[in-house]
Structure formats: C-alpha cells, structure tokens
N, C-alpha and C positions, 0 to 999 in steps of 0.2 A: 867703181876703182875702191880698194878698200883704202879705210885709213886709218893707215895702223894710231897716232896717236890721239885717235881718239875714245879709243879703249887705255888707253891710258890714263887719258886725265878723267875719266869716269871713273877710274878704279881708286886714281888720285883722294878723287871727291868720294867716295866710295869710302874710305880705311880713316880721311881725318872725320868722316858722321860716326862713323863704329869708335874712332879713338873720344868723340865727344859725349859721346856714349856711354860709353865704360868709365871718362871720368865721371857722370854726373852719378853717373850707380854709386859710383866707388864715394863721392862725398853726400850719399843720399845716407848708407851704410856707418858714414863716421859718425854722420846728422845722428843717428838712433843710435850707435854706441854709445857716445857725449851725454845722449840725451836719457840715455837709461843708466847708465850711471853717474852722471847727477838727482835720478831720482833715487838712487839705491842708496848713494853717501847721502840724500838728505834723510834718510830712513836712518841711516846707523847715524847719523848724528839725533836725531830726535830723539829716537834710542837713550842715547850716550846722558841727554839733557834729562828726560823723563827717570833714567835709572841711578843719579842721582840723587830724587830723594827718598833712595835704601841708602845708602853707599856713603855719601859725603858728609864726614865728621862733624861737622857746623852744623847743617840739618838736621841729623843725629842729635845732638845736644838738644838743639830748639827742642824738638819735640819730645826728646824725655823730661826736661825741663816741666812742661805744661803740659807734660800726664805729670808729672808728680802735684802740679798746681791742679789738676780735675781729678784727682783722687781726694783731695785735702775737703774739710767739710764746705766751705763757701761752695767750691765745684770752680769754674773756670769765671764765669761772667763777674765773680766777687775781686779770684784773685789776678786777673787781667791786666790790673794795673803793673803788677810786681813781673811780672812777664812779656812785658808790653814790648822789648827786646825782641826776642822770641819770638812771638807769636808776626814782627814784624817784618820778619829774616824771614819767616813762612813764605809769606803774602810777597815777599817781590820775588821771591822763587818761583812758585805760583803764575804767578803777575807778568812773566819776563816770559813766562811758557807760554802763555799765553799772547803777548806781543810775538814770540818765535811763529808763532804761527799765525798769526792777520798778517806779518811782511812776506809771507810765506818760505821763509828759514826752518821750519819746523811743518810738519806732515799731520795735520789737524787727527786724522783716523788712528792715528799711533798714537795722539798725543789721548783722545779719547778712551782707546780704549784701553792703555799700560794705566791712564791717570784718573780715568773721573770718578769713581768715588771717591778720592780721595780730594781730587779737587773741591768735589761736591760737599764734603763734609766738613774742608778746613775754609771754605765761604760762606755755609750755613753758620759754622761755627764761629767765627773769626770778623764778620761781616755784617753775623747780629748788632739787630738795632744798641741791646744795651753796651756789648763787647765795643760796638766801633763808637758810640756816645763815650765811653770808658777810657779810647785809645786813643781820641779825635781825630778818628780818620772819616774824609766828611766822603757824602754818598760820590761825588766826584772820583779821591781816590780811588784805585786799583780795578778803573770802566774797564780795562782789556774782561781781565780775567773776570768783575762779574758780565760783561756780553759772550765772554765763549758760556757761562754755566746758561745763557739766556740762550742762546743760539741752541744747546744744547738737546733745552728744553721742546722746540719746536719740532713738528714731526716732519721726519726724512721723508724726503718723496722718490721717487719708485726711477726717477731716472739719476743715472749717475752715481749713484750708494751712497 
C-alpha cells in the first residue's frame, strides 16, 4: 500500500529546512554588508579627522602662529609661552586622534599612514622637556598621544600587518 501523506510531510519538512537555510544565508550576507559598511564608514571618518589638520581654520591659524615664533631668533623653546594656547590646541587635536584610535572610532593604520610624520614632529617639538616645562605640561598629560607614538616605535609583527 502507498502512503500518499508521507510524501507531503517530507516535502513540507524539506521546504521548511530550505527556507531556514535561505534565511540563514540572507542573514549572513546582511551581516557581511553591514560590517563592510561600518569598516568603510570608519575609514572615511578617520580620513575626515586627519584632513582637519590641513583644512581646519583654527588649526591653520595655530600652526601659522607657531611657525612665526619658530622663525624668530629665540626659536620655539624660548617663545613657547607666547604661543602656549596654539601649542595646546594642536596637542589637543592630535590627542583626540589618539583617543579615537585607542577607543576604536578611528582606523589606526589610516592615522599612521596619513599623519605619522606630523604627529611625531609635534610630539617631539611640543612635548620636549624644555617646552613641556615652560607650558607646565605634566608627563601624564597627552598620555594617549605619547603612547601612540611609542606603539609606532615597536617593530611590527608579521601577522596581521
């Protein structure tokens, strides 16, 4: 004797399994697309933050003022007090980038590729013992910025680039 209902039940179970697999596959694709979008967005936000160094009028004004003091006879260590607000503004901006990197808001590789020489220059110049002492900058100030530069000094591993 032939049981016609058995085929219907197995077809129904197969169809449910196929729908579940399709739903799981679609969810995987959606997860991939969302995470890809988040990575791209993080990259764009990082580039915008880095680009501020060159385009922000306040940072530009600070950098121009500091450049004029550098050109003066005494140079920056001697004239640091007269441009202390400008120096602190630049350091705050750079420290903000370091904080963003540490907290995962900014892409560390993009910040490094885009601004490493600039960051190193300013950290070396502004957080130098003489300038820092004149401006009363403590060792604990701008710690994440200092740590970022120290991380760049470490040799890179061969895993994970």
